[in-house]
Wavefront OBJ file of the C-alpha trace (Angstrom):
o trace
v -133.205 117.345 53.731
v -134.524 114.197 52.032
v -132.369 111.256 51.032
v -132.812 112.165 47.354
v -131.633 115.736 47.998
v -128.642 114.430 49.956
v -127.724 112.055 47.123
v -128.069 114.929 44.632
v -125.775 117.097 46.751
v -123.225 114.286 47.198
v -123.067 113.580 43.464
v -122.784 117.281 42.584
v -119.928 117.652 45.092
v -118.188 114.568 43.695
v -118.577 115.815 40.095
v -117.077 119.200 40.970
v -113.837 117.476 42.028
v -113.535 115.362 38.873
v -111.650 116.085 35.682
v -113.375 117.793 32.731
v -113.252 114.528 30.784
v -115.071 112.675 33.589
v -117.747 115.389 33.634
v -118.112 115.081 29.853
v -118.488 111.298 30.083
v -121.131 111.688 32.810
v -123.093 114.225 30.747
v -122.840 112.001 27.674
v -124.297 109.081 29.629
v -127.043 111.379 30.876
v -128.023 112.443 27.337
v -127.314 109.247 25.372
v -128.123 106.549 27.924
v -126.113 103.375 28.515
v -122.941 103.098 26.421
v -119.814 100.967 26.137
v -116.373 102.472 26.513
v -115.808 102.531 22.749
v -119.197 104.198 22.224
v -118.277 106.791 24.855
v -115.009 107.479 23.026
v -116.917 107.934 19.750
v -119.603 110.174 21.267
v -117.211 112.392 23.268
v -114.412 112.368 20.674
v -111.976 111.689 23.526
v -109.108 109.205 23.215
v -109.984 105.753 24.587
v -107.333 106.062 27.299
v -108.910 109.312 28.516
v -112.353 107.696 28.542
v -110.963 104.732 30.468
v -109.530 107.078 33.123
v -112.769 109.100 33.264
v -114.831 105.931 33.705
v -112.527 104.805 36.521
v -112.959 108.160 38.282
v -116.742 108.014 37.934
v -116.846 104.442 39.246
v -114.680 105.351 42.249
v -117.133 108.136 43.100
v -120.089 105.737 42.577
v -121.630 107.961 39.903
v -121.760 105.250 37.240
v -122.061 101.498 37.237
v -120.864 98.836 34.816
v -122.651 95.711 33.601
v -121.601 93.024 31.173
v -122.959 93.657 27.679
v -125.520 91.134 26.464
v -124.362 91.665 22.874
v -120.665 91.120 23.599
v -119.618 89.640 26.939
v -116.129 91.092 26.465
v -117.492 94.616 26.860
v -119.072 96.499 29.734
v -122.014 98.856 29.427
v -121.818 101.942 31.631
v -124.819 103.768 33.052
v -125.509 106.543 35.530
v -126.753 105.627 38.965
v -128.803 108.823 39.342
v -129.556 110.766 36.171
v -131.533 113.493 37.903
v -128.556 114.325 40.102
v -126.597 115.694 37.147
v -129.232 118.237 36.193
v -128.701 121.734 37.486
v -131.282 123.111 39.914
l 1 2 3 4 5 6 7 8 9 10 11 12 13 14 15 16 17 18 19 20 21 22 23 24 25 26 27 28 29 30 31 32 33 34 35 36 37 38 39 40 41 42 43 44 45 46 47 48 49 50 51 52 53 54 55 56 57 58 59 60 61 62 63 64 65 66 67 68 69 70 71 72 73 74 75 76 77 78 79 80 81 82 83 84 85 86 87 88 89
């Protein structure tokens, strides 16, 4: 099994254990690209507190990463580490 296949399997296993809101946030990042927490709340129609918890879960599992926004240094922009890993085989 290649490293890419192992990473795919690890991410799929991690996603299976996460809450539905975390899965929705991950899929939204896959389809929409990099977003801030407030943009994620708007896109998913989830409360900001739920998005915050989902983002924390995804970061703990190393599925997403956060970077400081160039537009507003008070905000973080979240992105997937491996987009192809979310796609079903």
